[in-house]
C-alpha positions in Angstrom: 118.1 105.2 83.6 119.2 108.2 85.8 119.7 108.4 89.5 119.0 111.2 91.4 120.9 112.4 94.9 120.2 115.3 96.8 122.1 115.9 99.9 121.5 118.9 102.4 124.2 121.7 102.7 122.0 124.0 105.5 119.6 123.5 107.5 117.8 126.6 107.3 114.0 125.8 106.9 113.7 129.8 104.7 116.6 129.2 102.7 117.7 125.6 102.3 120.5 125.2 100.2 121.4 121.4 98.6 123.2 119.9 96.0 121.8 117.5 93.2 124.1 114.9 91.9 122.8 112.6 88.6 124.6 109.1 88.0 124.1 106.4 85.9 121.9 103.3 87.5 124.5 99.9 87.6 122.2 98.6 84.6 122.6 101.7 82.5 126.4 101.2 83.1 126.4 97.6 82.8 124.6 97.8 79.3 127.4 100.8 78.5 130.3 98.0 78.9 133.1 99.9 78.2 131.9 103.4 79.4 131.1 106.7 77.6 133.0 109.9 76.5 130.4 112.8 76.1 127.1 113.5 77.2 124.4 116.1 77.1 121.9 116.6 79.5 118.8 119.3 80.1 116.6 119.8 83.3 113.5 122.0 83.2 113.3 123.6 87.0 109.6 123.9 87.9 107.5 126.5 89.8 110.5 129.2 90.8 110.5 127.1 94.5 114.4 126.8 93.9 117.7 128.3 91.3 121.0 126.8 90.3 124.0 128.4 91.2 126.0 128.5 88.4 129.2 128.6 89.9 128.7 125.3 91.6 128.2 123.0 88.7 130.6 120.1 88.6 130.8 117.6 85.8 133.0 114.1 85.5 136.4 114.6 85.7 136.4 118.6 86.3 138.0 118.6 89.4 140.8 116.8 88.7 141.2 116.7 84.9 139.4 119.5 83.4 136.6 118.5 81.4 134.9 120.1 78.8 131.5 121.3 79.1 129.0 124.4 78.1 126.2 126.0 80.2 123.5 127.9 78.6 123.5 131.0 80.7 120.3 132.5 79.3 118.4 129.0 80.2 120.1 128.9 83.7 118.3 132.4 84.1 115.3 131.0 83.2 115.4 127.7 85.2 116.5 125.3 82.7 119.8 123.6 82.6 121.2 122.7 79.6 125.1 121.4 79.7 126.8 119.2 77.0 130.1 117.9 78.3 132.9 115.6 76.9 134.3 113.2 80.0 138.5 113.2 80.4 140.0 110.0 79.6 140.2 107.4 82.3 137.2 109.4 83.6 134.4 106.8 82.2 130.4 107.3 83.4 130.4 103.2 84.7 132.9 104.3 87.3 130.3 104.2 89.6 130.6 108.2 90.3 127.9 110.8 89.5 128.8 112.3 85.8 127.0 115.8 87.4 125.8 117.5 90.2 124.9 121.5 91.1 123.6 123.6 93.8 120.5 124.4 94.6 118.9 127.5 96.5 115.1 126.7 97.8 113.7 130.1 97.5 110.5 128.8 99.1 109.4 125.5 101.5 107.5 123.5 98.6 108.8 120.6 96.6 111.6 121.7 93.9 110.0 119.8 91.1 111.8 119.0 87.7 112.2 117.0 84.3 114.9 116.0 82.8 113.9 117.0 78.8 117.4 115.5 77.4 119.5 113.1 78.3 122.5 111.8 75.9 125.1 109.7 76.5 127.3 109.3 72.7 123.8 109.9 70.9 122.2 106.8 73.3 119.1 108.5 74.5 118.9 107.4 78.5 115.8 109.4 79.0 113.2 106.2 80.5 112.0 107.0 84.1 113.6 110.3 84.6 110.9 113.1 83.9 108.5 114.9 86.2 110.3 114.3 89.7 110.4 116.1 92.9 113.2 116.2 95.2 112.1 116.2 99.0 113.1 119.7 100.6 111.9 120.1 104.2 115.2 120.3 105.4 116.2 121.8 108.6 112.9 122.4 110.1 111.6 121.5 113.7 108.0 119.3 114.3 105.9 121.1 115.9 103.0 118.4 116.4 102.1 115.1 115.2 98.8 114.7 113.2 96.7 111.4 114.0 96.2 110.1 110.2 95.4 106.8 108.6 98.5 106.9 106.2 100.2 103.4 106.8 103.7 103.0 107.6 103.9 107.4 107.2 102.9 109.7 109.4 101.8 113.4 108.9 103.7 116.2 111.1 103.3 119.7 111.2 106.3 121.5 110.6 107.4 125.4 109.5 103.3 125.8 109.1 103.2 122.8 106.8 102.0 119.5 106.7 104.6 117.0 105.9 104.8 113.2 105.1 107.9 110.9 107.4 107.8 107.6 108.8 105.9 106.7 112.1 108.1 107.4 115.4 109.4 110.8 115.0 107.6 112.9 118.0 107.8 117.2 118.4 110.8 118.7 118.8 112.6 116.1 115.6 114.8 118.2 113.5 114.0 117.2 110.0 117.7 117.2 108.3 118.7 114.5 105.7 115.9 115.3 103.4 113.8 112.2 103.3 110.3 114.3 103.8 108.0 115.6 101.6 106.0 119.0 102.6 102.1 118.6 101.8 101.2 122.2 101.9 102.7 125.6 101.4 101.4 128.0 104.2 99.8 129.9 100.5 98.4 126.5 99.5 100.0 124.4 96.3 99.2 121.3 95.0 101.3 117.7 96.1 102.2 114.3 94.6 102.6 112.0 97.9 100.3 109.0 98.3 99.1 108.5 102.0 96.1 106.3 101.0 96.4 103.3 99.3 95.1 103.7 95.7 94.4 107.7 96.2 96.8 110.2 95.3 96.8 113.7 96.9 95.5 116.3 94.3 95.1 119.3 96.6 94.6 120.9 99.9 92.9 123.8 101.6 90.7 124.6 104.7 87.0 123.6 105.3 85.0 124.5 108.6 88.2 124.8 110.9 90.2 121.7 109.4 92.8 120.9 106.6 91.0 119.0 103.8 93.3 117.2 102.0 91.6 115.5 98.3 92.9 112.4 97.2 92.5 111.2 93.7 92.1 107.4 92.6 94.7 106.2 90.7 91.8 105.0 88.4 89.2 107.9 88.3 85.9 107.5 89.2 86.5 103.6 89.5 85.3 103.2 93.3 81.3 104.5 93.1 81.9 108.0 94.6 83.6 109.6 91.9 87.1 108.5 92.4 88.3 110.6 95.4 88.5 111.1 99.0 89.4 113.2 101.8 91.2 113.3 104.6 90.1 115.8 107.2 92.1 117.3 110.8 91.6 119.9 113.1 93.4 122.8 112.5 93.3 123.6 116.0 94.4 120.4 117.8 95.6 118.4 114.7 93.1 115.6 115.5 92.4 113.5 112.1 88.9 112.1 111.0 88.9 109.3 108.3 89.3 109.5 104.9 85.6 110.0 102.9 83.9 110.7 99.4 85.2 114.3 99.0 82.5 117.3 99.0 79.7 115.7 100.8 79.1 118.7 102.9 75.6 119.7 102.5 75.0 122.9 101.3 74.8 125.9 103.4 76.4 123.7 106.4 73.0 121.7 107.1 73.7 118.6 108.8 70.2 116.6 108.5 69.4 113.4 109.8 71.2 110.0 109.0 68.1 108.7 106.7 69.0 105.2 105.8 65.3 103.9 106.7 64.2 100.9 104.7 61.1 99.2 104.1 60.1 95.7 103.0 57.9 93.1 102.1 60.6 90.5 103.7 60.5 92.2 107.1 64.3 93.7 107.3 65.3 92.9 110.7 67.7 95.5 113.0 70.6 93.8 113.0 72.7 93.4 116.3 75.3 91.3 118.2 76.9 88.7 116.7 74.8 88.3 113.8 76.0 91.8 112.6 78.6 92.5 110.3 82.3 93.3 112.1 84.3 96.2 111.0 86.8 94.1 109.3 83.6 93.3 107.1 82.1 96.3 106.6 85.3 98.8 106.6 85.8 98.2 102.9 82.1 98.1 101.8 81.8 102.4 103.4 83.8 105.5 103.0 86.7 106.3 105.7 84.6 104.1 108.1 86.2 103.6 111.4 85.9 101.5 114.1 84.4 104.1 116.6 81.7 105.3 114.0 78.0 104.0 114.6 76.8 101.8 111.6 73.5 100.8 111.6 72.6 97.4 110.0 69.4 95.9 108.6 69.1 92.6 106.9 66.7 91.4 104.3 66.9 87.9 103.6 70.7 87.3 103.1 71.4 90.9 102.1 72.7 93.9 104.6 71.4 97.3 104.3 74.3 99.8 106.1 73.9 103.3 107.2 75.8 106.1 108.9 76.4 109.7 108.8 79.6 111.0 107.8 81.8 113.5 109.9 79.6 116.3 108.1 76.8 114.8 108.9 75.7 113.9 105.5 74.2 110.3 105.2 75.2 107.6 103.6 73.6 103.9 102.9 74.8 101.0 101.3 72.8 98.3 100.1 75.1 95.1 100.0 73.7 92.6 97.5 74.5 89.1 96.9 76.5 87.2 94.1 73.9 84.5 93.7 70.3 86.6 93.7 69.1 89.8 93.3 67.4 92.0 95.7 64.2 94.3 95.9 64.2 96.6 98.3 63.5 100.6 99.5 66.1 102.7 100.3 65.2 106.0 102.6 67.2 109.2 103.3 64.2 111.2 104.6 62.5 112.8 102.6 63.1 110.7 99.5 62.6 107.3 99.1 63.9 104.9 95.8 62.9 101.4 95.1 65.6 99.6 94.0 65.5 96.1 92.4 69.1 95.0 91.4 70.0 91.8 89.8 72.8 89.1 91.1 76.1 90.6 91.8 75.6 94.4 92.4 75.6 96.6 95.6 74.6 100.2 95.1 75.5 103.1 97.6 73.9 106.7 98.0 74.3 109.8 99.6 73.7 113.8 99.2 72.7 116.6 101.7 69.7 115.9 104.2 68.7 119.5 103.4 66.1 120.4 100.3 68.5 122.4 97.6 67.5 125.3 95.1 68.2 124.5 91.3 71.2 126.9 92.0 72.9 125.1 95.0 71.9 121.9 93.4 73.5 122.6 90.5 76.8 123.9 92.9 76.9 120.9 94.6 77.5 118.5 92.1 79.9 121.0 90.2 81.7 121.2 93.2 82.0 117.5 93.4 83.3 117.6 89.9 86.0 120.2 90.7 87.1 118.1 93.6 87.6 114.9 91.5 89.3 116.5 88.5 91.0 119.4 89.8 92.7 120.0 86.4 89.7 120.5 83.9 89.7 118.3 81.1 87.0 117.9 78.5 85.4 114.7 80.0 84.8 117.0 83.5 83.7 120.0 81.6 81.1 117.5 79.6 79.6 116.3 83.2 79.3 120.3 84.4 77.4 120.8 81.0 75.5 118.4 81.7 74.4 119.1 85.4 73.9 122.9 84.2 71.3 121.4 81.4 69.8 119.4 83.8 69.4 122.3 86.3 67.9 124.7 83.8 64.8 122.5 83.6 64.2 122.2 87.3 61.6 125.0 88.3 61.8 123.7 92.2 64.2 122.5 94.8 65.0 118.7 95.1 66.6 116.6 97.2 70.5 115.8 95.4 71.5 112.0 95.6 74.0 110.4 94.0 73.6 106.4 93.5 76.1 104.3 92.5 75.4 100.6 91.3 78.5 98.8 92.1 80.1 95.4 91.1 79.5 93.0 88.0 75.9 92.1 87.4 75.3 88.5 86.9 72.8 89.7 84.1 69.2 91.3 84.2 68.5 95.2 84.5 68.7 97.4 87.3 64.9 99.0 88.5 64.9 102.0 89.6 61.6 104.0 91.2 61.0 107.0 92.9 57.9 107.9 95.3 55.5 110.6 95.5 56.9 113.6 97.6 59.9 115.9 97.3 61.3 116.1 93.7 64.8 114.0 93.1 67.7 115.6 91.3 69.5 111.9 90.7 73.1 111.5 89.5 73.5 107.9 88.7 77.2 107.1 88.3 77.4 103.8 86.2 81.4 103.9 86.3 81.6 101.4 89.7 79.7 98.6 87.5 79.6 96.7 84.5 77.4 94.1 82.7 73.7 95.8 83.4 71.6 95.2 80.6 69.6 98.6 81.5 68.7 101.0 84.2 64.8 101.5 84.0 63.5 104.6 85.7 59.5 105.3 86.4 58.8 108.2 88.9 62.0 110.1 88.3 62.1 113.6 86.6 65.7 114.6 86.7 68.6 112.2 86.3 71.9 112.8 85.1 73.9 109.6 83.4 77.8 109.8 84.1 79.6 107.2 82.5 78.5 104.2 79.7 75.0 102.7 80.2 71.5 102.2 79.0 69.0 104.0 80.6 65.2 104.2 80.0 61.8 105.6 81.7 59.6 103.2 81.9 56.4 105.1 83.5 54.8 107.5 81.2 55.1 110.6 82.9 58.1 113.0 81.1 61.6 112.2 81.9 64.4 115.0 81.9 67.4 112.5 80.9 70.9 113.7 80.7 74.4 112.4 79.7 77.9 113.5 80.0 80.9 113.0 77.1 80.7 109.2 77.8 78.8 106.4 75.9 74.8 106.0 76.5 71.8 105.1 75.2 69.3 107.4 76.5 65.1 106.5 76.0 62.3 108.3 77.1 58.9 107.1 77.3 55.6 108.0 75.8 55.7 111.5 77.5 57.1 114.8 76.2 60.9 114.2 77.2 63.7 116.0 76.9 67.1 113.7 76.2 70.7 115.4 75.9 73.5 114.4 74.6 76.7 115.2 76.2 79.2 114.7 73.4 79.8 110.4 73.7 78.8 108.1 70.8 75.1 108.3 71.9 71.5 107.2 71.2 68.9 109.0 72.0 64.9 107.3 71.8 62.4 109.7 72.5 59.2 107.6 72.2 55.9 109.0 71.6 55.2 112.4 72.7 56.8 115.6 71.6 59.8 115.4 72.5 63.6 117.6 72.5 67.0 116.2 71.4 69.4 118.5 73.1 72.6 118.4 70.8 76.2 119.6 71.6 78.8 120.6 69.6 81.2 117.6 69.7 80.1 113.9 69.8 78.5 110.9 67.6 74.8 110.9 68.2 71.9 108.9 66.6 68.1 109.6 67.1 66.7 107.1 66.6 63.2 108.0 66.0 62.9 111.4 65.2 59.8 113.0 63.8 58.3 116.2 62.7 57.0 116.7 66.0 59.7 116.4 68.1 62.7 119.6 68.3 66.3 119.8 68.0 68.1 121.7 70.2 71.7 122.9 69.5 74.4 124.4 71.6 76.8 125.7 69.8 78.8 129.0 70.7 78.4 131.2 67.7 75.1 129.5 66.3 72.3 132.0 66.8 70.2 131.7 63.8 69.2 128.7 61.6 72.1 130.0 58.9 74.6 129.7 61.7 73.5 126.5 62.0 73.9 125.4 58.3 76.8 127.0 57.6 78.7 125.1 60.4 77.5 121.8 58.6 80.5 120.4 56.3 78.7 117.4 54.6 75.5 115.3 54.2 75.6 111.6 53.8 71.8 110.1 53.4 71.4 106.4 53.1 67.9 104.6 52.9 65.8 105.2 56.2 68.5 107.7 57.7 70.3 111.4 57.1 73.4 112.2 58.8 74.5 115.5 59.1 78.2 116.3 59.6 79.8 119.0 61.5 83.1 121.5 61.4 82.9 121.0 65.6 83.5 116.9 65.4 79.3 116.5 65.3 78.0 113.8 63.0 74.1 114.0 63.9 72.1 111.2 62.2 68.5 110.9 62.4 66.6 107.5 61.9 63.0 107.7 60.0 64.2 110.8 58.5 65.8 112.4 55.3 67.0 115.2 53.5 64.0 116.1 51.9 61.5 115.4 55.1 60.3 119.4 56.1 62.8 120.9 58.6 60.5 123.9 59.6 62.0 126.7 62.1 60.0 125.8 64.6 61.7 122.6 64.8 64.8 124.0 66.0 65.6 125.4 69.4 69.5 127.3 69.5 71.1 128.1 72.7 
């Protein structure tokens, strides 16, 4: 295994110069026994933040015995260091000394990232564990101020116009000299890679309403019930940090609204105070970024607790804490929205969203901003969520309350009952990634629902439903109304039920429509498909089985119609092309 050793040469914050040497770890040297004679190494320096000084390159033994080595100058000019070397006699790599070193001129105050593409010693590959490495480079700058944070045994400091990570105990006026600190932010803003919140790694940093906002992505994306990310905010003016919270929760237009979280239930919920209430130690892991200074209202339903508090930007956050031994029925209100919940044993749930009513356009922007924060680098899955948000938003003709509801835990069996109340329309995102063992989620009086993650969601009421899935694997079932069901590209089963239903199919996935009839419609979203002829030309195969027919498309889509055949009528009115 390769060991990288940076060492400071100058303390200039604007143009630090340091050496980098590479050694083999003792474990690698032991396995090599008698030492080695030749080696190759290729390193790609990243980002243009540093350059290698060609005259500074040293290889094992070249200061005493004249080692033979060659460097590709054309590659070096492009930030690629590629060298082949032959070690002199008695200059073995197991001599516990660096076998290569060079000087780096830092051209901007930023982590110097590099990737080792090749490391071969006597034709043996020793590359394991040395790719995608960053060198600490915050040398020679003076700390302007310490920034209070929840960073464990690390601390945030501002130095040279940047945020840096360093151990606790430093103070303003201290000079960072030994290179053991990593900048979080350049003046112009870049990504960084220092973990300061357990289980979450920073993914981006920016400014928001007079604050720095650092966004942290979970090491297990979408695993914590709030799209898998948190933020750390602190004032640009004072450096005072706020607690880590779920990211992107500011209501559109800066409206703060009320804290919400009122509960009504036939079991006569009781406001809990004093010794009967959960302590901070008990609830701090249940709520996102809550601190002892936060005011958390607690109510009790039987043995269950409902916790509510406001995030720093005024966004209401509600948590219904379930029990492993029994289910619970409750009503959660974040005024003016009310949801009646039936949870099986083993599950809790949380809900948040802007207090203000949002237009369809602003609702889409709100949820898409959450996706952007959760996935700083877009991928097929994040794009499937955004496409689902946009599709559901296109079906909205009125303003609505945007809420994200996350069942959490392992269900002990049974289904979730989820009912809306008369009043403002909801745009509900149901996040299924933080739970397992749920048989179904049965909806009623909820017209616009986006399902994120694997799960089965059904419409229990007679009213029509607009039910949309993302790129996960889902079963989406409508009711007796004229429903709209959207497959986001996973392995999905769509069930329209009675009525004239519209099945929206995207360009990829394995989609089975369980009860297709001639009164239903097929809506396709394919780039370049503007006519039925275009659609037919995308079909590459047909598989007919007793009671069903499957169409294979050239875009990784397999569409199966149960109860329909190749010879049943396909009138033009059956198709919607978008």
